[in-house]
C-alpha positions in Angstrom: -80.3 2.4 -15.7 -82.6 2.2 -12.7 -81.4 1.3 -9.1 -82.3 -2.3 -9.3 -80.5 -2.9 -12.6 -77.5 -1.0 -11.3 -77.2 -3.2 -8.2 -77.5 -6.3 -10.2 -74.8 -5.1 -12.6 -72.5 -4.3 -9.7 -73.0 -7.7 -8.2 -72.2 -9.4 -11.6 -69.0 -7.4 -11.9 -68.0 -8.3 -8.4 -68.5 -11.9 -9.1 -66.2 -11.8 -12.0 -63.3 -10.8 -9.7 -64.1 -13.4 -7.0 -63.4 -17.2 -7.6 -66.5 -19.4 -7.0 -67.5 -23.0 -7.2 -71.1 -22.9 -8.1 -72.7 -20.6 -5.7 -69.9 -20.9 -3.1 -67.5 -18.0 -2.8 -63.9 -19.0 -2.1 -61.6 -17.4 0.4 -58.4 -16.4 -1.3 -55.2 -15.4 0.4 -54.0 -11.9 -0.4 -51.2 -11.9 -3.0 -47.8 -12.4 -1.4 -45.7 -9.3 -1.0 -42.5 -9.2 -2.9 -39.7 -10.0 -0.6 -37.6 -7.0 0.3 -34.0 -7.4 -0.7 -31.7 -5.3 1.5 -29.4 -3.1 -0.4 -26.0 -2.4 1.2 -23.6 0.0 -0.5 -20.3 -1.2 0.8 -17.3 0.8 -0.5 -15.1 -1.5 -2.4 -12.1 0.9 -2.2 -11.1 1.1 1.4 -7.6 2.5 0.7 -8.6 5.8 2.3 -7.9 4.1 5.6 -4.4 3.2 4.5 -3.7 6.7 3.3 -4.8 8.1 6.7 -2.6 5.6 8.5 0.4 6.6 6.3 -0.2 10.3 7.1 -0.2 9.4 10.8 3.1 7.5 10.5 4.5 10.6 8.8 3.5 12.8 11.7 5.3 10.5 14.1 8.4 10.5 12.0 8.3 14.3 11.7 7.8 14.9 15.4 10.6 12.5 16.4 12.9 14.1 13.9 12.1 17.5 15.3 12.7 16.3 18.8 16.1 15.0 17.9 17.0 17.9 15.7 16.4 20.5 18.3 18.7 18.9 20.8 22.0 20.6 21.6 24.7 19.7 19.1 22.3 18.2 16.5 22.9 18.6 12.8 20.0 21.0 12.2 20.4 21.6 8.5 20.3 17.8 7.9 17.3 17.6 10.2 15.5 20.3 8.2 16.3 18.6 4.9 14.9 15.3 6.2 11.8 17.1 7.4 11.2 18.5 4.0 11.4 15.0 2.5 8.8 13.8 5.0 6.6 16.8 4.3 6.8 16.1 0.6 5.9 12.5 1.1 2.9 13.6 3.2 1.9 16.0 0.5 1.7 13.1 -1.9 -0.5 11.2 0.5 -2.8 14.2 0.7 -2.9 14.6 -3.0 -3.7 11.0 -3.5 -6.7 11.2 -1.1 -8.0 14.3 -3.0 -7.7 12.6 -6.4 -9.3 9.5 -5.1 -12.1 11.4 -3.5 -13.0 12.9 -6.9 -13.1 9.5 -8.6 -14.7 7.3 -5.9 -18.5 6.9 -6.1 -19.1 5.4 -2.7 -16.8 6.6 0.1 -16.3 5.0 3.6 -17.8 8.1 5.2 -18.8 11.6 4.3 -16.7 13.3 1.6 -16.4 16.5 3.5 -15.1 14.7 6.5 -12.5 12.8 4.4 -11.4 16.1 2.9 -11.2 17.8 6.3 -9.3 15.0 7.9 -6.7 14.8 5.1 -6.3 18.6 5.2 -5.9 18.7 9.0 -3.3 16.0 8.9 -1.4 17.9 6.3 -1.6 21.1 8.4 0.2 19.3 11.3 3.0 18.3 9.0 3.3 21.8 7.4 3.7 23.4 10.8 6.4 21.0 12.0 8.3 21.5 8.7 8.0 25.3 9.1 9.4 25.0 12.7 12.4 22.9 11.5 13.0 25.4 8.7 12.9 28.4 11.1 15.5 26.9 13.4 18.0 26.8 10.5 17.0 30.1 8.9 17.2 32.0 12.2 20.3 30.1 13.3 18.7 29.6 16.6 21.0 28.3 19.3 19.9 26.8 22.6 16.2 26.7 23.1 14.2 27.5 26.2 13.2 24.4 28.2 9.5 25.0 27.6 10.0 24.9 23.8 11.7 21.5 24.0 8.9 20.3 26.2 6.3 21.4 23.6 8.1 19.3 21.0 7.9 16.3 23.5 4.1 16.9 23.6 4.0 16.9 19.8 5.7 13.5 19.8 3.2 12.0 22.2 0.2 13.5 20.5 1.4 12.4 17.0 1.9 8.8 18.3 -1.5 8.7 19.9 -3.0 10.0 16.6 -1.1 7.4 14.5 -2.3 4.6 16.8 -5.9 5.8 16.6 -6.3 6.3 12.8 -6.5 2.6 11.9 -9.5 2.5 14.2 -11.5 4.4 11.6 -12.2 1.1 9.9 -14.5 0.0 12.8 -15.2 3.3 14.5 -14.8 1.7 17.9 -12.8 2.7 21.0 -11.8 6.1 19.7 -13.0 8.3 22.5 -9.9 7.8 24.6 -7.9 9.1 21.7 -9.5 12.5 21.3 -9.7 13.0 25.0 -6.0 12.4 25.3 -5.1 14.7 22.4 -7.3 17.4 24.0 -5.4 17.0 27.2 -2.0 17.2 25.5 -3.1 20.3 23.6 -4.0 22.0 26.9 -0.5 21.0 28.1 1.0 22.5 25.0 -1.0 25.7 25.6 0.4 26.1 29.1 4.0 25.5 27.9 3.5 28.1 25.1 2.4 30.7 27.6 5.3 30.0 29.8 7.6 30.3 26.8 6.2 33.7 25.9 6.5 34.8 29.5 10.2 33.8 29.5 10.9 35.5 26.2 9.4 38.8 27.5 11.2 38.6 30.9 14.3 40.3 29.7 16.4 37.1 29.6 16.8 37.4 25.8 17.7 40.3 23.6 14.8 41.6 21.4 16.0 39.9 18.2 16.4 36.5 19.8 13.1 36.8 21.5 11.4 37.5 18.2 13.0 34.4 16.6 12.1 32.1 19.5 8.5 33.5 19.5 8.1 32.6 15.8 9.3 29.1 16.5 7.0 28.8 19.5 4.1 29.9 17.4 4.7 27.2 14.8 5.0 24.5 17.4 1.8 25.8 19.1 0.0 25.7 15.7 1.1 22.1 15.2 -0.4 21.2 18.6 -3.6 23.0 17.6 -3.8 21.2 14.3 -3.4 17.8 16.0 -6.4 18.7 18.2 -8.3 19.6 15.0 -7.5 16.1 13.6 -8.9 14.6 16.8 -12.0 16.8 16.6 -12.6 15.6 13.0 -12.2 12.0 14.0 -14.7 12.5 16.8 -17.2 14.1 14.3 -16.8 11.1 12.0 -17.2 8.6 14.8 -20.4 10.3 16.0 -21.9 10.4 12.5 -21.1 6.7 11.8 -22.1 5.3 15.2 
């Protein structure tokens, strides 16, 4: 096919795809784009929030029970038994979160963060239960003032945590929470160091000092775990903001 015939053939093919009236070529609007339908995957199961709130309430109950049970004249065996009941109830909350995590397709936030938050909340309760158990097993008498003060810090940090956890639903106004828990953990650290200094001052015999040191370690671990919870909440809030 020579050049002239090829040009004529191309013009005829072009004409087939363009609407005309006689020799007039019509202007045609481009085809309308398909409207974009926003897809929003909203988790239908929001009970994770309820489970975290339940765990927070357990921490408050455990910390207050420990505070009362370490007072002079308290029924410490009864306190330790009640603490085990709270710890078992909190274990069930943790197990429920884990089972639900394995069966839920869309979660409120990242799966690893849900797992970490549930685990850290459980760690706090485990350390408080261990502290209550040691008091009974070691038959510890009167406690150093600093030890009781650490328990008071745990009560405050647990309450702040329980108050903040429902805020995960909207991820707003949580910064004050993790700042306060960090401050309380620093306070617990200072009290722990003072406790150890007192125990090694010669005021206590070696066996009693060892018993009180074990108790102080568990209380310090509980304070650290509460800070871990706050750090996890901060991570979640930053990711979701």
